[in-house]
C-alpha positions as CSV (number, residue, x, y, z in Angstrom):
1,M,-25.1,-12.8,30.3
2,I,-24.3,-12.3,34.0
3,T,-26.6,-13.8,36.5
4,L,-26.6,-12.9,40.2
5,L,-28.1,-15.8,42.1
6,A,-29.8,-15.4,45.5
7,A,-29.2,-18.9,46.8
8,T,-32.2,-19.4,49.1
9,N,-35.9,-19.9,48.6
10,R,-36.7,-17.9,51.8
11,E,-39.0,-15.0,51.0
12,E,-37.8,-11.5,51.9
13,S,-34.3,-12.7,52.7
14,F,-31.2,-10.8,53.4
15,T,-29.7,-12.9,50.6
16,L,-32.0,-11.4,48.0
17,K,-31.4,-7.9,49.5
18,L,-27.7,-8.3,49.1
19,T,-28.1,-9.7,45.6
20,R,-30.1,-6.6,44.6
21,Y,-27.3,-4.5,46.1
22,Y,-24.8,-6.2,43.9
23,Q,-27.1,-5.6,40.9
24,K,-27.3,-1.9,41.7
25,R,-23.6,-1.5,42.1
26,L,-22.8,-3.3,38.9
27,A,-25.4,-1.2,37.1
28,E,-23.6,1.9,38.4
29,L,-20.5,0.6,36.7
30,G,-22.4,0.0,33.4
31,I,-22.7,-3.8,33.8
32,E,-26.1,-5.3,33.0
33,T,-27.1,-8.3,35.1
34,N,-30.1,-10.5,35.8
35,V,-31.2,-11.7,39.2
36,L,-32.2,-15.3,39.7
37,S,-33.8,-15.9,43.1
38,L,-34.4,-19.5,44.1
39,T,-37.8,-18.3,45.3
40,S,-38.8,-18.5,41.6
41,L,-38.2,-22.2,41.3
42,P,-41.3,-24.4,40.8
43,H,-42.7,-25.6,44.1
44,N,-42.7,-29.2,42.8
45,L,-39.1,-29.0,41.5
46,I,-38.0,-32.0,43.5
47,S,-40.5,-34.2,41.7
48,S,-40.8,-32.5,38.3
49,D,-37.3,-31.5,37.2
50,L,-34.8,-34.0,38.6
51,Y,-33.3,-37.1,37.0
52,G,-33.7,-35.9,33.4
53,K,-37.3,-34.8,33.7
54,R,-38.1,-31.2,32.6
55,S,-41.2,-29.2,33.3
56,A,-42.5,-26.1,31.5
57,E,-42.3,-24.1,34.7
58,F,-38.6,-24.8,35.1
59,Q,-37.7,-24.1,31.4
60,P,-37.3,-20.3,31.8
61,V,-34.9,-20.8,34.7
62,Q,-33.0,-23.4,32.6
63,D,-32.8,-21.0,29.6
64,Q,-31.4,-18.2,31.9
65,V,-28.8,-20.6,33.3
66,T,-27.8,-21.9,29.9
67,A,-27.4,-18.3,28.6
68,T,-25.3,-17.2,31.5
69,T,-21.5,-17.0,31.2
70,K,-20.8,-15.6,34.7
71,F,-22.5,-16.2,38.0
72,L,-22.3,-14.4,41.3
73,F,-23.7,-16.6,44.0
74,V,-24.9,-15.0,47.3
75,I,-25.1,-17.9,49.6
76,P,-26.6,-17.8,53.2
77,E,-25.4,-20.2,55.9
78,Y,-27.8,-23.0,56.6
79,N,-26.8,-25.5,59.3
80,G,-23.0,-24.8,58.8
81,S,-23.2,-25.1,55.0
82,F,-25.2,-23.9,52.0
83,P,-29.0,-24.3,51.5
84,G,-30.3,-27.6,50.3
85,I,-32.4,-25.8,47.6
86,L,-29.1,-24.6,46.0
87,K,-27.9,-28.2,45.6
88,T,-31.3,-29.3,44.3
89,F,-31.2,-26.4,41.8
90,I,-27.8,-27.4,40.6
91,D,-29.0,-31.0,40.3
92,A,-32.1,-29.9,38.3
93,C,-30.1,-28.0,35.7
94,K,-28.9,-29.7,32.6
95,F,-25.3,-31.0,32.7
96,P,-22.9,-30.1,31.4
97,E,-24.2,-27.0,29.5
98,S,-25.5,-25.2,32.6
99,F,-22.3,-24.7,34.4
100,Y,-19.3,-26.4,32.7
101,G,-16.5,-23.9,31.8
102,K,-18.5,-20.9,33.2
103,K,-17.2,-18.5,35.8
104,A,-18.5,-18.0,39.4
105,A,-17.9,-15.5,42.2
106,L,-19.0,-16.5,45.7
107,T,-20.3,-14.4,48.6
108,G,-21.2,-16.0,51.9
109,I,-23.5,-14.4,54.4
110,S,-24.7,-15.4,57.9
111,S,-26.5,-14.0,60.9
112,G,-23.6,-15.3,62.9
113,K,-19.9,-14.2,63.1
114,Y,-18.3,-16.3,60.3
115,G,-20.1,-15.3,57.1
116,N,-20.7,-18.9,55.9
117,I,-17.0,-19.8,55.5
118,R,-17.8,-23.5,55.6
119,G,-20.7,-23.3,53.2
120,I,-18.6,-21.3,50.7
121,D,-15.9,-24.0,50.9
122,H,-18.5,-26.7,50.4
123,F,-20.1,-25.0,47.5
124,T,-16.7,-24.4,45.9
125,G,-16.3,-28.1,45.7
126,V,-19.6,-28.4,43.9
127,C,-18.6,-25.7,41.5
128,H,-15.4,-27.5,40.7
129,Y,-17.2,-30.8,40.2
130,V,-19.6,-29.3,37.6
131,G,-16.6,-27.6,35.9
132,M,-17.0,-24.0,36.9
133,H,-14.1,-21.7,37.4
134,V,-14.3,-20.0,40.8
135,M,-12.9,-16.6,41.3
136,P,-10.2,-16.8,44.0
137,L,-11.6,-13.8,46.0
138,R,-14.5,-15.4,48.0
139,I,-15.9,-13.1,50.6
140,H,-17.8,-13.7,53.8
141,I,-20.2,-11.2,55.4
142,P,-21.1,-12.0,59.0
143,A,-24.0,-10.5,60.9
144,I,-25.7,-9.6,57.6
145,H,-28.7,-8.1,59.5
146,K,-26.3,-5.3,60.7
147,E,-24.7,-4.7,57.3
148,L,-27.6,-3.3,55.3
149,D,-29.3,0.0,55.9
150,E,-33.0,0.7,55.4
151,H,-32.5,1.2,51.7
152,G,-30.7,-2.1,51.2
153,N,-27.3,-0.6,50.9
154,L,-24.1,-1.8,52.6
155,F,-22.6,0.9,54.7
156,M,-19.8,-0.5,56.9
157,E,-16.3,0.5,55.6
158,D,-14.7,-2.9,55.6
159,T,-17.6,-4.6,53.9
160,L,-17.8,-1.9,51.3
161,R,-14.0,-2.3,50.6
162,F,-14.2,-6.0,50.2
163,T,-17.4,-6.1,48.1
164,N,-16.1,-3.3,45.8
165,Q,-12.8,-5.3,45.4
166,Q,-14.9,-8.4,44.6
167,I,-17.1,-6.5,42.1
168,N,-14.1,-5.0,40.3
169,Q,-12.4,-8.4,40.1
170,F,-15.6,-10.0,38.9
171,I,-16.0,-7.6,36.1
172,T,-12.5,-8.5,34.7
173,F,-12.7,-12.2,35.6
């Protein structure tokens, strides 16, 4: 199973819009994917699912993560790094079966001009620590609010070229 992960719990985010764009593009290429938005995490995750505790509300998320063999993370920049909810999510998932030996592609986005370069570097370290294999092509999309049209599609030539390259490499990764 392939899971596309929108790595923020912010409702109506550009992160989720871009994740849905990836899902649509992969479907056009005959690749079935699932989207996991961190908006779907239990609101009491920090008290109910850390340190070996498991809640019934988190179990469907854990089942999806366990069944996934490849992840594509779309990660917004939060304070020069990645969102804290993403780290909390990783911490809540069972170790090692959730991530160990699995593959990951990383896409950083920001409203600023660097596309979450630092956050993607930071998250790469977390991926390596939990034993994930990170695809070498990690892309960064700056000014995400200018990149998507009213239908949620990317339209700028350079961004399309890089995301298409990443999608093609992800399929064979």
